[in-house]
Backbone as a printed PyTorch tensor [residue, N CA C, xyz], in Angstrom:
tensor([[[ 90.7120,  59.2960, 109.1630],
         [ 91.5060,  59.5620, 109.9270],
         [ 92.3360,  58.6740, 109.3600]],

        [[ 93.4720,  59.9740, 109.5620],
         [ 95.0800,  58.8950, 109.1940],
         [ 95.8950,  58.2070, 110.3120]],

        [[ 96.7650,  57.1710, 110.2870],
         [ 97.5480,  56.8270, 110.5990],
         [ 98.6000,  57.1610, 110.7300]],

        [[ 99.6820,  57.4770, 111.8190],
         [101.1390,  57.7820, 111.4900],
         [102.0260,  56.5350, 112.1830]],

        [[102.5110,  56.4250, 111.6950],
         [104.1410,  54.8180, 111.9030],
         [105.0080,  56.1010, 111.8490]],

        [[105.8470,  55.8770, 113.1970],
         [106.8360,  56.2690, 112.9410],
         [108.0590,  55.2860, 113.7720]],

        [[109.5080,  55.0110, 113.4120],
         [110.5250,  54.1470, 114.1190],
         [111.4400,  55.6200, 114.3920]],

        [[111.7530,  55.3120, 115.9810],
         [113.1910,  55.9580, 116.2530],
         [114.3850,  55.9780, 114.9560]],

        [[114.0340,  54.6500, 115.0640],
         [115.7110,  54.4920, 114.0090],
         [115.2380,  55.2590, 112.2590]],

        [[113.9230,  55.0960, 112.4200],
         [113.6500,  56.2420, 111.3390],
         [113.8190,  57.4190, 110.9330]],

        [[113.6710,  57.9020, 112.0610],
         [113.8890,  59.3640, 112.4190],
         [114.5380,  59.3840, 111.8690]],

        [[115.9230,  58.6540, 113.5410],
         [117.2640,  59.2810, 113.0070],
         [117.9710,  59.0720, 111.8270]],

        [[117.3410,  58.1750, 110.8140],
         [118.0830,  58.3870, 109.8930],
         [117.9830,  59.3350, 108.9060]],

        [[116.6530,  59.6790, 109.0890],
         [115.9080,  60.8380, 108.1090],
         [117.0070,  62.4420, 108.5990]],

        [[117.0620,  62.5140, 110.1820],
         [118.0850,  63.1980, 110.6110],
         [119.5390,  63.5400, 110.0080]],

        [[120.0960,  62.1390, 110.5370],
         [121.3340,  61.8920, 109.8120],
         [121.9260,  62.1870, 108.0460]],

        [[120.1170,  61.9040, 107.6460],
         [120.5880,  61.8710, 106.1160],
         [120.5800,  63.4290, 105.8730]],

        [[119.6710,  64.6330, 106.6070],
         [119.8140,  65.7910, 106.1310],
         [121.1420,  65.6280, 106.4200]],

        [[121.8340,  65.3470, 107.7140],
         [123.3650,  66.1350, 108.4290],
         [124.5050,  65.6620, 107.4420]],

        [[124.4490,  64.5950, 107.0170],
         [125.0260,  64.3900, 105.6380],
         [125.0920,  65.5070, 104.5100]],

        [[124.0550,  65.8660, 104.5890],
         [123.9710,  67.0850, 103.4090],
         [124.0880,  68.5110, 104.3070]],

        [[124.7220,  68.3370, 104.9080],
         [125.2780,  69.4920, 105.6560],
         [124.1020,  70.7120, 106.3180]],

        [[123.2180,  69.8550, 106.6610],
         [122.0820,  70.5990, 107.0080],
         [122.6780,  71.4500, 108.4930]],

        [[121.8730,  72.7030, 108.7510],
         [121.9280,  73.4920, 109.4080],
         [120.8710,  73.2600, 110.5170]],

        [[119.8420,  73.9970, 109.7840],
         [118.6140,  73.9240, 110.0240],
         [117.5360,  72.0530, 109.9030]],

        [[117.3250,  71.7310, 111.0210],
         [115.8730,  70.6030, 110.6960],
         [114.4660,  70.7640, 111.3830]],

        [[113.3410,  70.8610, 110.3210],
         [111.9850,  70.7110, 110.8840],
         [111.4960,  69.8820, 110.8630]],

        [[110.3470,  69.5660, 111.3590],
         [109.9520,  68.5410, 111.0650],
         [108.9530,  68.8610, 110.3280]],

        [[107.9610,  68.5480, 109.3290],
         [106.6900,  69.1100, 108.4090],
         [105.8430,  67.8110, 108.6890]],

        [[104.9170,  68.3810, 108.9330],
         [103.7420,  68.1230, 109.3620],
         [102.7950,  67.2440, 108.3820]],

        [[102.8890,  67.7580, 106.7700],
         [102.0430,  68.0270, 106.3060],
         [102.6760,  66.7210, 105.8730]],

        [[104.1770,  66.8480, 105.0530],
         [104.7220,  65.8600, 104.3690],
         [104.8810,  64.8920, 105.1280]],

        [[105.0640,  64.8700, 106.5120],
         [105.6010,  63.7850, 107.6630],
         [106.9250,  62.4870, 107.7600]],

        [[107.7370,  64.1750, 106.9300],
         [109.1610,  63.6610, 106.9020],
         [109.8090,  64.9910, 107.5640]],

        [[111.0260,  64.7380, 107.8670],
         [112.2210,  66.2170, 108.3930],
         [112.6530,  66.8180, 107.0760]],

        [[112.3650,  68.5910, 106.9310],
         [112.5080,  69.0910, 105.8870],
         [114.0620,  69.4380, 107.0450]],

        [[114.7480,  70.0720, 106.2350],
         [116.4510,  70.5210, 105.9470],
         [117.4510,  71.6720, 104.9520]],

        [[117.6940,  71.9980, 105.7510],
         [118.1140,  73.8260, 105.3260],
         [120.3150,  73.9010, 105.2710]],

        [[119.9670,  74.2820, 104.3210],
         [122.0030,  74.6410, 104.5810],
         [121.9900,  76.0470, 104.7220]],

        [[123.5020,  76.1910, 105.0620],
         [124.2720,  77.5110, 104.6170],
         [123.7440,  78.0310, 104.0420]],

        [[123.5910,  77.7700, 102.6070],
         [123.1460,  78.1440, 101.1500],
         [121.5980,  78.4310, 101.3270]],

        [[120.8520,  77.8430, 102.3490],
         [119.4130,  78.1560, 101.8340],
         [118.7920,  79.8350, 102.9010]],

        [[119.8810,  80.4720, 103.5460],
         [119.8960,  81.8830, 103.7400],
         [117.9580,  82.5010, 103.8100]],

        [[117.7640,  82.5060, 102.1910],
         [116.6780,  82.9040, 102.0120],
         [115.0860,  82.2260, 102.7000]],

        [[115.3440,  81.1460, 102.3710],
         [114.1590,  80.1680, 103.4000],
         [114.5470,  80.1500, 104.3930]],

        [[115.7390,  79.9930, 104.9490],
         [116.0420,  79.9800, 106.7260],
         [115.1010,  81.2660, 107.4970]],

        [[115.4620,  82.1590, 106.9260],
         [114.6850,  83.7380, 107.3160],
         [113.2490,  83.4830, 107.0350]],

        [[112.5210,  83.1220, 105.8740],
         [111.3140,  82.8920, 105.7200],
         [110.8950,  82.4240, 106.7300]],

        [[111.2080,  80.8780, 106.8550],
         [110.9940,  80.1250, 107.9800],
         [110.5270,  80.4190, 109.1440]],

        [[112.4210,  81.1490, 109.4760],
         [111.7000,  81.5980, 111.1220],
         [110.0470,  82.7430, 111.5080]],

        [[110.2450,  84.1760, 110.4240],
         [109.5360,  84.6580, 109.9010],
         [108.4240,  84.2240, 109.8760]],

        [[107.6350,  83.1600, 109.6200],
         [106.2330,  82.1120, 109.0480],
         [106.7340,  81.8890, 110.6040]],

        [[107.3850,  81.4260, 111.6130],
         [106.2900,  80.1520, 112.9990],
         [106.5120,  81.6540, 113.6750]],

        [[107.7280,  83.0740, 113.1940],
         [107.0140,  84.1630, 114.3110],
         [105.4880,  84.9890, 113.9660]],

        [[105.1710,  85.1230, 112.9850],
         [103.5210,  85.2870, 111.9090],
         [103.2620,  84.1880, 113.0720]],

        [[102.9090,  83.5770, 113.0020],
         [101.9940,  82.3100, 112.8480],
         [102.0600,  81.5980, 114.4100]],

        [[103.1670,  82.7380, 115.1890],
         [102.5690,  82.9990, 116.7150],
         [101.8380,  84.2750, 117.7980]],

        [[102.6980,  85.0940, 116.1570],
         [101.4920,  86.2330, 116.3770],
         [100.3310,  86.0800, 116.5920]],

        [[ 99.7930,  85.2050, 114.7190],
         [ 98.3610,  85.1360, 114.7030],
         [ 97.3730,  83.9470, 115.6680]],

        [[ 98.0990,  83.5310, 116.5580],
         [ 97.7440,  82.2640, 117.8680],
         [ 97.8520,  81.1390, 117.2620]],

        [[ 97.8870,  80.7980, 115.6710],
         [ 98.1490,  79.0380, 115.4510],
         [ 99.6110,  78.6340, 116.1010]],

        [[100.2900,  78.7100, 116.3680],
         [101.3080,  78.3630, 117.8240],
         [102.0710,  78.8340, 118.6400]],

        [[101.3490,  78.5240, 119.6180],
         [101.3370,  79.2830, 121.0960],
         [102.5060,  79.2980, 121.7300]],

        [[103.4300,  78.9000, 121.2870],
         [104.7050,  78.7780, 122.8300],
         [105.8400,  78.5450, 121.8750]],

        [[106.9500,  79.3190, 121.6850],
         [108.4420,  78.7550, 121.0290],
         [109.2400,  78.6630, 122.4520]],

        [[109.6920,  77.7140, 122.2280],
         [111.1610,  77.7170, 123.4580],
         [112.1970,  76.9400, 123.1630]],

        [[113.5220,  77.3490, 124.1740],
         [114.5830,  76.4280, 123.6470],
         [114.1150,  75.0230, 124.3320]],

        [[114.3740,  73.9310, 124.0530],
         [114.6980,  72.7060, 124.0060],
         [115.5430,  72.0310, 124.6430]],

        [[115.4010,  70.5350, 124.3700],
         [116.4130,  69.6740, 124.9510],
         [117.4960,  69.4450, 123.7840]],

        [[118.4340,  68.9970, 123.8480],
         [119.5400,  68.6860, 123.3850],
         [119.3530,  66.9860, 122.8380]],

        [[119.3210,  67.3500, 121.4060],
         [119.1860,  65.1480, 121.1860],
         [120.5490,  64.9730, 120.8230]],

        [[121.1540,  63.6660, 120.0590],
         [122.2560,  63.2200, 119.7720],
         [121.8670,  62.3330, 118.2850]],

        [[122.4490,  62.4020, 116.9700],
         [122.2890,  61.6860, 116.3270],
         [123.5010,  61.4920, 115.5190]],

        [[123.8210,  59.6920, 115.3640],
         [124.9050,  59.5090, 115.3150],
         [126.3610,  60.4520, 115.7590]],

        [[127.3570,  61.2280, 116.2230],
         [128.0780,  62.1290, 116.8610],
         [128.5440,  63.3980, 116.7780]],

        [[126.6260,  64.1440, 116.2910],
         [126.3310,  65.6810, 116.2690],
         [125.2980,  65.9580, 117.1320]],

        [[125.4330,  66.6310, 118.1490],
         [124.7800,  67.3440, 118.8910],
         [123.4060,  68.1040, 118.1520]],

        [[122.1880,  68.8870, 118.4880],
         [121.0420,  69.0330, 117.6690],
         [120.1380,  69.3870, 118.9430]],

        [[120.2870,  71.1550, 118.9180],
         [119.9970,  71.9140, 120.0570],
         [118.3050,  71.8770, 119.1800]],

        [[117.6280,  71.9340, 120.0400],
         [116.0230,  71.8440, 120.0810],
         [115.2410,  73.0890, 120.5260]],

        [[114.3010,  73.9240, 119.1280],
         [113.2020,  74.6990, 119.5570],
         [112.1700,  73.8500, 119.3030]],

        [[111.2360,  74.1970, 120.8670],
         [110.2650,  73.5590, 120.6900],
         [108.9140,  74.4810, 120.1090]],

        [[108.2720,  74.2720, 119.0470],
         [107.0050,  75.0370, 118.7410],
         [106.2960,  74.5310, 119.0800]],

        [[105.0780,  75.2060, 120.0790],
         [103.7960,  74.1800, 120.3350],
         [102.5450,  74.3830, 119.3470]],

        [[102.6450,  73.9070, 118.8220],
         [101.2630,  74.2070, 117.5320],
         [100.1430,  73.6810, 118.4160]],

        [[ 98.8140,  75.0580, 118.1100],
         [ 96.9970,  74.4660, 118.1670],
         [ 96.5590,  74.1510, 117.6310]],

        [[ 96.2730,  72.9430, 118.1300],
         [ 95.7730,  71.5940, 117.8340],
         [ 96.3970,  70.9070, 116.5970]],

        [[ 97.5930,  70.7820, 117.2140],
         [ 98.9280,  69.5770, 116.4080],
         [ 99.2350,  68.8450, 117.4450]],

        [[ 99.2410,  67.8400, 117.2350],
         [100.2390,  67.1640, 117.9510],
         [101.8320,  66.0620, 116.9300]],

        [[102.3150,  65.7120, 117.9110],
         [104.3000,  65.6500, 117.1090],
         [104.5400,  64.2710, 117.8520]],

        [[103.8290,  63.4370, 117.4620],
         [104.7110,  62.2130, 118.3010],
         [106.0080,  61.6200, 117.2100]],

        [[106.7030,  61.8750, 116.6090],
         [107.9820,  61.8580, 115.7920],
         [108.7090,  62.7380, 117.1650]],

        [[108.5040,  63.0280, 117.9970],
         [109.2130,  64.3650, 118.6340],
         [109.2800,  63.8740, 119.5860]],

        [[108.1470,  63.1520, 120.3750],
         [107.9100,  61.6650, 121.4780],
         [109.4040,  61.1190, 121.5910]],

        [[109.2700,  60.2530, 120.4080],
         [110.0980,  59.3140, 119.9580],
         [111.1920,  59.6970, 120.1720]],

        [[112.2130,  61.1470, 119.5590],
         [112.8360,  61.1270, 119.4620],
         [113.5740,  62.2030, 120.7850]],

        [[112.3640,  62.5960, 121.5710],
         [113.0110,  62.5340, 123.1480],
         [113.3760,  61.6740, 123.7200]],

        [[113.0390,  60.6480, 123.4000],
         [113.0880,  58.9500, 124.7080],
         [113.2180,  59.0140, 125.7240]],

        [[111.5830,  59.6650, 126.4010],
         [111.4420,  59.8810, 127.5390],
         [110.2670,  58.9340, 128.2050]],

        [[109.6330,  58.7700, 126.7700],
         [108.0300,  58.1970, 127.3620],
         [106.6510,  58.6960, 127.9370]],

        [[107.0580,  60.2390, 127.3300],
         [106.5590,  61.3350, 127.7690],
         [105.5380,  62.0070, 126.9960]],

        [[104.2880,  61.3370, 126.6920],
         [103.4170,  62.1670, 126.3320],
         [103.4070,  63.2530, 125.7080]],

        [[103.4310,  64.1840, 126.8030],
         [104.3590,  65.9370, 127.3170],
         [104.6750,  66.2090, 125.8390]],

        [[105.9340,  65.1250, 125.1880],
         [106.5860,  65.5140, 124.5100],
         [106.1950,  65.5810, 122.7510]],

        [[104.7900,  65.3610, 122.8740],
         [104.2550,  64.9150, 121.5640],
         [103.3740,  66.8780, 121.3290]],

        [[103.4900,  67.2380, 122.3230],
         [102.7880,  68.7920, 122.5220],
         [103.5720,  69.3930, 121.5810]],

        [[104.8800,  69.0730, 121.5320],
         [106.0950,  70.2590, 121.0000],
         [106.3690,  69.6720, 119.1530]],

        [[106.1300,  70.3100, 118.5100],
         [107.0800,  70.1400, 116.9810],
         [108.4850,  70.8170, 116.9480]],

        [[109.5350,  69.4750, 116.6280],
         [110.9670,  69.5930, 116.6380],
         [112.0230,  70.9060, 115.6920]],

        [[112.5350,  71.7250, 115.7250],
         [112.7120,  72.2480, 114.6160],
         [114.5160,  72.2360, 115.2730]],

        [[115.2850,  71.4370, 114.9190],
         [116.9620,  71.2010, 115.0660],
         [117.8040,  72.2290, 114.6060]],

        [[118.3500,  72.8260, 115.4610],
         [119.9100,  73.1940, 114.7910],
         [121.4220,  72.9250, 115.2190]],

        [[121.7530,  73.1490, 114.5200],
         [123.4730,  72.1810, 114.2150],
         [124.0270,  73.3050, 115.7010]],

        [[123.6010,  74.4770, 115.7400],
         [124.3350,  75.0180, 117.2070],
         [123.3460,  75.6500, 117.6030]],

        [[123.9270,  76.1260, 118.8850],
         [122.7000,  76.3000, 120.1890],
         [122.7720,  77.5770, 120.0840]],

        [[124.3920,  78.5900, 119.9940],
         [123.9300,  79.8470, 119.4620],
         [122.6900,  80.3830, 118.3500]],

        [[122.7610,  79.5640, 116.6390],
         [121.5070,  79.8950, 116.3130],
         [120.4890,  80.0330, 116.3250]],

        [[120.3710,  78.5620, 117.6920],
         [118.7710,  78.1720, 118.1190],
         [118.5250,  79.4190, 118.5340]],

        [[119.0170,  79.7600, 120.4330],
         [118.9390,  80.5240, 121.2740],
         [119.0590,  81.7880, 120.2310]],

        [[119.1170,  82.2820, 119.3980],
         [119.1150,  83.7810, 118.2190],
         [117.2380,  83.5830, 117.7540]],

        [[117.4360,  82.6180, 117.3100],
         [115.9370,  81.7850, 116.9870],
         [115.0140,  82.2320, 117.6410]],

        [[114.7690,  81.7110, 118.8260],
         [113.6940,  82.3820, 119.6550],
         [113.9260,  83.0720, 120.0580]],

        [[114.5000,  83.5110, 119.9450],
         [114.9310,  85.3050, 120.9060],
         [113.7460,  86.5190, 119.7520]],

        [[114.0990,  85.8840, 118.0540],
         [114.2320,  86.5060, 117.1720],
         [112.3550,  86.4450, 116.7330]],

        [[111.9450,  85.0860, 117.6070],
         [110.8970,  85.0980, 116.5620],
         [109.9220,  85.1980, 118.6380]],

        [[110.8080,  85.3230, 119.3910],
         [109.4400,  85.7340, 120.9450],
         [109.1460,  86.7640, 121.2460]],

        [[110.1310,  88.1170, 120.3200],
         [110.4530,  88.9670, 120.1620],
         [109.5910,  90.0270, 121.1420]],

        [[109.0870,  90.9790, 121.4170],
         [107.8830,  91.3850, 121.0960],
         [107.7690,  92.7480, 120.3280]]])
């Protein structure tokens, strides 16, 4: 059994670090236990990640992908894509949502600096 220990401040620092490095897409990596990020220079990796989420949604290891609420880190608004993974909780998301709802741990956050990019990603991933 492993124990996770996260703080809201630590999670905000991870996101702020990505944003300082021109991140446009940030997502929680469960195995590594931190936020990975991609910049506009990482187009191949970005499209690869979206294709992977789409494939996992069709395969059933991801059970839903939806647009979520926005959060603010520093002065930057991040637009959330909620990814629900079968048998995977994400307590960092519960902290980041700051609502105290355990239901928020059902979703793994994928953050976009552009609402349009988030909406396009959700549409691409969920398109039949």
